[in-house]
N, C-alpha and C positions, 0 to 999 in steps of 0.2 A: 499407607493409606491414604493420608490425609491428601498428599499431592494428585492422588485419582481422587477422591473425593472433590479436590479445589477445581482439576480440571473438569468435571462432570457441573458443579456449580454455571464454570465458566463458559460451558457449552451451553447451559438454558439464558445466559445473561445476554451471550450473542446472540441465540436466538428472539430471544425477546426483542432486543435493542432494534434487530431488523425490522422486525413485525411491527413497532411502534412509529420507528421510523415512515414503513411505509404506509401505514396506516395517516401517519399525520399529513402526508404527502396528497393522500388521496382526500384528506378532509378540507386542502386549499383547494380541491376541484370543487365540491361540495359546497363551500363558500362561491366560489368564481359562478356558479350552477342557481344557487338561489337568488346573488345581485341579477344575471341573464333573466331569470323568470320573473321576478320583480318586476324589471325593468319591462321587460315585455308584457305583461299584464298592465302598466301603467299606460304602455303605447298602444297596445288594444284599445283600452278605455277610451284614451283622446279620440281613436280615430274615428269608435262605433260614436261620438256624441258627435264630432266634428263632418261626418260623412252623413251625406243623405239615401244614398244609393248603399244597396250593401251590407247594411249596418249589421244584417243579424251574423254573416262572416266575422266582422271584427270580436263582435257579444261572444262567439265561439271559438275564437284564439284569445278568448279574455278567460273564458271558464277552461280551457285546455293550459293555458299559462297556471292558472289559478292550482292547478290539479299537480302539472307540473312541479311548484313549488312546493305544494304540499309533502307532494312525495320524495324531492330531495331533500327537505325539513328531516323526514322518516328516516332514511335513509344516513344523515349526516348526525342525527342523535344515537342510530345503533352504531353508529362507528367510533363517536364520542364516548361510548358506554367500551367498545372493545378499547379504544385507548386507556383510558381509566383502569381497565381489568389488567391488560397484558402491564402496564407501567406500574402498577400493584405488585406482579409478581415478578418483575423484573427490579425492582426494590428489594425484594424478600431475599432472592438469589445473591444481590449483591451485598447486603446487609451477611450473608452468612458468609460469605467469602472475606468479607471483612474479619470476623469472629472467628475462622483457621487462620486468619493471619495476628489476632491477639488483641485486635481494634473489638472491644465492644460496646463501644459510645452510642451504640443506634438502638441497646436494649436497657433495659430497666436496672437500677441496679440495688434496689430495694432498702434505700435507706431509713424509712420509716419504720422499720420491720428490725432494726439494731434494737436489741435491750442485753444491757450489762450482766442484769440479773438472770438475767437465761440459764437454763442449766448448761449449754453448750456451744450455744450460735454465735456469742461474740466472741467466743475463743478460738470459733475453728473459720472463723472470716466465712459465713453462713449469705451474710448480708455486707452489704456497700460495695465499697468501687472494688472491679477486678474479686469481686466474691462469687461463691457457690452460686449465691441466686443470679448475680447479675449474669455468669457464664451460661445458666441455663433458660433463664426467663425470656420467655418469647410471647407472653400473652396477651391477648388482643383486647379485652376485659378488664375493668380492675378487679371483679370478683376473681377471675383468674389469679389474676397475681397475689390476690389474698390466698386463694387453694392451696398456689405455690408454695409460699411462705410456710402454712400451715405443715403441709407434706412434709419440708425439710427442718420443721421445729418440732417434731410430735416428742414430748417427756413419755407417753407410754405408746409405745410401737405397735403397730397393725398387727392385728392376729396375719398367721403364714398364708394362711387361704385367701385372705381379703390383697396379701402381698401379690401373689402368684394371678390374683386375677386382674388385679393392676400392671403386672410386667406381660400379661397377654395382650393387656388392650394397650399398652406402648409399643410391643414388636410390630400389631396390625398397623398404627400408626405410624412407622416410623416407615413404614411401606414395604409391603408384600408382592408377590409375583403377579398377583393379578390387577392390583390397583397401583404399587407402587408410589413413587414421593409426591405425586401431582395433587390429590387429596388433600393432604399435610398443608401443601406450601398453597394451596388454593385459600383453606381456610386462613393463614398466617396474610393472605393479601388482603383479606377482607378488613383487618387493622390498620394497613397501611394506608386502605381507601379510607377506611374511617378515623381517621385522625384531626384530632383536630388543633389548629395553628393555638396557641398561647405566644401572647407579649407582653405578659406581666409579670417582669424580675422576679419580684417579693412573693406572689403564688409559687413559684417556678423552685427557688430556691424553699421550700418547704413541702412540696406533695411528691407523692411517689408515684402518682397518677404522670407525672411526665416524664419524656428523655429532656434532657437537656442538653445542648451544643453552647457553647460557651464560644462567643471571639475573643480573637487577639486581642493581647494588650493592647490600650485600656479598654477593659473592660466596659463598652459601651450600652451594650443589645443582649440579651436572651430571646435564644427562640424556643420554645418547645412544643410539645404534642402531646394532647391529651385522649388516652386510650376512651371505648367507651367505658361511661363511666356506669357501672353495675348499681353501686348504694345510691348515686341517683334516682336510674331511674327503678330501682327497688321503693326510695320514698317517694315519689312520683305517685307510684302505683300503691302504696298504700294510703297516701293523701286522698287517692281518688278513691280507693275503695273505702273511706271513712265517712265520702260524703252520701249527704242524705239527699236521696232522690226520690222524690213520692211514688207511690208504687202504684199509684193509677196509671203512672205512664204506660205502662207494663201489659196493661189490664187489656180483655177481649173489648170493653165496652170503651175504651178507647180508641182504640183500633178502627170499631164500626165505626165511631163520631167522627174521626180524622176523616175517613174514606168519605163519607155522608158530607163535609165541608168540602170535600176536593168536588166530588160531582157533583156540589150543590151553585158553586160557585162554575166551574166551568159550565153547566146547564144552561145560568143565568148571561152568562156572556153567548154561546149560540143562540136562547131566546130572543135578546137584545138585537142582535143581528137579523132574525127575521122579525122583527117588530112585533114581537109579542109581548116585551115587557119592555119599559123605558128603559133607554138608556144608562140614567143615573142608578138605576138598579146592581147591576156589575160592580160600576167603580166604586158605589157604599161599601159595598159587601166586600172588595177587593184591598178597598183602603183598611175597614173594619178589621179583616180576617188577618191581615198583614202586623196590621198595631198588637194584636190577640195574640197569634202564632211570638211572634220574636220579645216582644214583654214579658210572657208569660215562660220562656222558655231562655232565657238571657244569662240572668242571675248560673243558672245550672251548669249552662255551656259557658260561663265565663270561665267559672270552678274547675272545670274541665282542663281549660285551654293552659289556667294558672298555672296547677298541677303536671299535667304534660305534654304543655304546648311545645317548653324550649325544648324537652328532647324527643323532639319527634325523628329526628336525623338517628340516634341513637336505638332509639324503637326499631326506626327500617334496618340499623346493624344486626339486632338481635334474628330480625324475620330471615334477612342473609345469613346467619348463621343458621339459624335452624331451618331454611331452605337444602343447606349445604348437607346437615345430617342427613336429612331425611333422603336424598340424593345416593346417600353413599349404604353400602350391602356391609354389615359390620357382621366379623366373625366370632368373634369373642367375646365369653358369655357378658361381663362387663358393658361392652358398646352397643350389645345387645339389650341388655336393660337399660342403658341409658337411650338409645335410639325410640324402645316403644315407650320411657315414661314420655318422653318428647312428643312423641306424636302429636298428641292432642296442642301444643303448647304454638307449632305455625300458626293453625285458624285464630288462636286470641290474639298474638300478635297483629298481624293482616288485618282481625277486624278493629284493632286501637289503632292504627295504624292509619285505618280508614275514617273513624272516626272523629280525628284530629282533622286530617287533609279535609272530612267536609268542615270543618270548624274552620280551616284556610278560606274557604270558597266564601265566608260571610263575609271576607273583606270588602268584595264587590260587592257597594252595597246597589246597583241594578240589579243585577244580579238574585242580589239575596232578597228584593223587594220582591221578583215576579215568583223565585220558588218557594219564598214563604206565603205569599198571598195563593200562590195555586195550587202548590206539593206539599204543603204545612212541610218542610224540609228541617227547620227547624226542633218542630215535634217527632219527627221522624230520628233524628239525628241523637234526642235526648234517649226516643226508647230503645234506638241502638246499645246508647252506653248500659242502661240499665241492663238489658239483653246480656249484654259480655260480663258489668261488671255480676249478675247472680251467676251466671256460665262456670267463668273462670276465673274470678280474680284470688279465689283461696285457694288456687293452684302456680298462682305465676311466679312467687316465689320460690318456692321449689325447681320449678323449672328453671330460673335462672343460677338457683344454684349448683344443678346439674351441666350447664353450661360453662359454667365457670370451673368443676372438676374436669369437665370435659377440655375447658383451656389449657387447665395446668396440665391435663395429661399429653395433650400435643406439644406441650413447650419440652416435657419429658424424653417425650418419640423425637424430637428431633436432635436434644441430646443423645439419645442413643446413637439414633441414623448416625452424628458426627462423631459418633467413639466407636466405630469398627471394631478397634483396637482392645476393649474393656469385655469386660464378660459378666454372665449373670452370676449373681452369688446362689447359695445352697442355704437355704432358709432353714434348720433345725429344732425342731421340738425336742421336747423332754430335757432340754440341757440348761439351768440357771444361766450359767456364761459361760460359752463357747464361742471362741475366735481364731479361727485357723487359714492363715492367708500363704499362698506362694507367691512370689515375685511381685510382692505389694508396692504398691509406689503414688504419691501424691498426684491428683488428676491436674493440677495447676501448672507441675513441670513439663509434661507433653515425654518429647523425645531424650531429655538430657537428662530424665530422672533415674537414679540408681534404685536398684528393685532389691527387695527385702525379703526376705521368709520372715515370719513370728508366728507363735499362737499362746493364746489366753487361755487359763481356764479356770474353773472356777476358786474361790476363795483363796484364790493366786497372788503374788504381787510380786511383779519386775520392777526391780530398781536398774533404772539403764543414767549410767556415767558417759563422762564424755567435754573433751573440749571445747570451747567458747567456739559457736558456727561449725562444730564435727556433724548434724544434723538432726538431733535431738527430737527441738521443738519441731520441725517438719516434718521429722518421724510420726512422734504422737498426733500432729494434725493427719499424717494421712492413715491413721486406725480410728480415729473420729471422722473423718469425710467419709472415707468408703464404708463405713459402718451407718450413716445417715444417707448415703445413696442404693445400701441394698434394702434399707428399711423403707426406704420411696418408692421401690419397686422398679429402680434404675440400675444400668449395668456398673458394676466396680473394676477396680484399675489392678488389677489381678490376674494372674494365669490360672489360680482356683481361691475359690474365698467361702469358706463354711462356716456360717455364724449364726448362732440363737437368739432370740428377744431378751433384750435386759434393756435398764434405764441407762443412762448416760448423762457423766456429770462431768464439767471439766473443771478448772484453776488453771491458765497460764495468762491473762494478761488483766491482773485487776491494776485499778487506776485509785491515786488518788481524787478527793469531792472536796476542794476547796470550799463551795459554795456554801455545801452542810457542814465545816469542818470538820471532814473526814480524809487523817492521814492515809498514808502509803500503806503504811503497818494494820492500821485499824481496818482501811478496807479488806486487806489481807484475812484478819480476823473473822471480819463478818461475812465471807467468801466460804470459809469453811464452816462457818456455824450454819450457812443455808446449806451445806453439802451435807451436814450431818442430818439435818432439817430433813432434807431430802430423801435419803435414803432410808431414814427410819419410819417415813408415809408410804412409799414406793409399795406397787404392787408386786413387782418384779424385784428380783435382783438387780443391783447396780456395779454397773461397770465405772471406775474416777481415773480420769488421765489428769494427772497434775505434774506443772511444769514447774520448781524451785518452790518448795513448800517453805512458806517464811522469808520471801527475799529481804524484805524491809529488815530484818535487827541483824545484828554482829555474829560470826562464824559461829560458836559455842553454843550462844541463845539460841540461834538456828538448828543446830543440830540436835539439840536437846529436845526443842522444843516438834521438828519434824519426827523425831523417834517416837516420841512419846504420843501425836497424832495417830503414828501410824498404829504402833499395840492400841490404841484406843478405836480407831478405825476396823481394825482388822476380826474386833469382838462383834463387828455389824457383818451381815447380808450384803458384803463389798468384796470386790477383784479391785484392781489397784495396778495402775502404768504409771511411775514416777519418775522424770527423769530430776537428775542432782546435778551438781559438783561437788556437792560435800560427801570424799569418797568414802568417810567412815562412816556414815549412814548404811555403805552397803553392809557391813557386818553384821545387818538384824538377818542377814542368809546364813550367817554361821550358828546365832541362838535360834531361828527358827531352819531351818533348812528344806523343809517341804512345804513349805509356801513360801518362802523370799526367797529372789530367783534375781541374780545378775547379771545384768546385759549393760555391752556399752559401746560406743562409736568411736575407734581409735583412728588417731595421727600419729602420721610419720614427721619427723624433725629431721631436716638436714638443712641447706642452703635454704631452703624455705619449709613451708607448710605444707604439706600433702593429706586432704580429706580423702576417703575411702568412701565413705558415708554408708557405708555397713554396718549391719548391727551382725554383735558376734556375743557369744559368753562371755561372762569375767567382769572386770574392772578397770577400766581406763588408766594406764600410767602413764600416759602423754600430757600436759596441760601446755597451752599455746598463749598466753595471756602475756607473761612476762619475753616470752621471743618475739611477738608481735610488738611488744612497746619495745623495745631491745631495738627493731629494725625502723622502727619508727625513730628513734632518738637518731640512729647513725645517720637518716637521712637528713637530719637538721642539726 
C-alpha cells in the first residue's frame, strides 16, 4: 500500500515539476518581451520628438508599444502566480513522500505542547520529535496546530456522536470519488505559499510556530518558517475592535457632508476654468480640505495600521483559505456546518484587507494629496473601517476558531489518507471501560510491527510481565496511542477495534527534577498521587496504564508498595494495565482471580535471545539481563 501511495505522490511531483519548468521558461520569454516593448516605446518617443514629418505615426507606435508592454506585464504576473501555486503544490507532494520515507522534518514537532504533568501525552510520545503530533501535523495556521494538539490531549473524550461527525469530515477531506485529494493538497499548498522565512535562531529554538532546519556542524545558521499566526491576527483584531472611533463617521449626516465637499471642490475647479471665480478659490479650497481631512483622520488610521498593518499578508492568507472553503461542496454534516458559518467570513476578511491596502496607498504623498483633497479618501477609509467593525468584528474570532478546527481536520484527513492500512474504531456507548482489539500494533512501527489481540474490561487489572526489551512498554503505548486516535476520529492500527469512552491516565516516564529538589522516587510518588486525584474527580471511569510502579526503590519495598497501591486503586472506579518485572506481583491474580489477570511477553534463550513480541496469558518464565551481561563480558 505504501509503495502504491508513494508512486501516486511521485507521479504528482513529476507532473508539477514539468509544469513549473515550462512556466519558468515562459517567464523568460515574458521578460524579453517586456524589455523589447519598453525599448520600442523609447524608440518611438525619440523618433516622434526628432522627426518633423509623419510624427503621428511614431506617436501611434509608442501607444501601441505601451499597450503591448502592459499586456505582457499582465500575462507575466499571471504566469508568476501559476508558478507560485504549482511550486507550492510540488512542495506539498515532496513533503508527503519524505514523510512516507520516515522523514518528518518538514513538519511541526509540537515541542511547546509537551507537558510532563499531563495525564498521558508525555508518556505516550504525543508531542516532540518523531511523536504522534509530528507525524500527523500538516497545519497551515498556528490556530490549527493548537486545535490538533487539543484533540490529541483531551482528558475528557468527545461524545460518540461528535466523534462520528469528525470521522465523516475526515473521510471527505481525505479524498472521495467526486473531488479526490486535490482540494486537501490545495489547502496545504496555501500553507506553503504563506510561510514566512525567519532567521532569528533564539526565537526559532523556542517557538512551536516554526519548522526548523539545522545546518550541518558546526551550527552557524538556523533557517525556519513561520506559519500563519492565528493568535497574532486575533490579537490585532481585538485591539482594532477596541479602538474608539467617533460614531459620527458612520452617520448619514457625515456622508452627505462629505459628498457636499467633494461636489464643492470639483465645482470650484470648473468655475475657475470658465472664469466665473478666481483661480485662488479652488487652490485654497483644495489646500484647506486636504489638511482638514488628513489631520482629522490620521490618528485613527495610524492606529488601524499599527494594530493590523503588519499582518496584512496573513489576513490575505485567511481570505485565500475562506475562498477555497467556499468553492468546495461539502457533503458531511460537520463540513456543511463549518462552511455555512464561514459564509459571512470571506467578505469580512476581504473588506479588512481593502482597508489596509487603502492605508498603504497613503504612502504616495502626491496621490494622497489629490485623493484627500478631491475625494476625501481618508474620511471614507475611516468610514469603511467603522462599518466593518460594527458589522463583523464580533464574529471574527469565532470564524478563526472554525478555520483552526478545519485546519486540524485536514491534517487528520491527510494522516487517514496516508494510512489506508488502518481501520475505523467502533465507539460504543453503555460500557464504562471496554477495549477489544484484534491485530493491534503501534503506528510508529509500520510493516515490521508484531500484531497482538487484547481485551480490557471494566474494573479489571492486567499484570504484564516479561524480560527487558520483550515489548511490554511498546505494547502499553500501542494501547494508549490507538485509543487517542480513536477518540480523535482518526483510524486505528488494528484489524478491528471496539472501544468505549473513558478517561486515560499513564505513568511510564517519570523523571527527577533537580532544579526543584525532586528526586526520582519522589517524582514517582507525586505522579501516583496525581493519578489518584485524577481518578477521583473524573466524570468517567478511568483506564490507567503503568510501567513499573515505584522503580526508584529496592525490590522488596517496590513489591510491597506496588501491591498496596493496586489494592487501594482497585477500590476506585478504575481499570488498569500494569507492566512489571516483579513476578511476585502476579500473585494478585491468585487472591483476586476474577479481577486480576496475568499476561506476559515470553522470550527464548538459546545461543542468543529470541523475542516474539507476542502477548500471551500467564507469567513470564525467562529473563535476559544476566544472559545479555554474560555475552558482553565474553566479548570483552
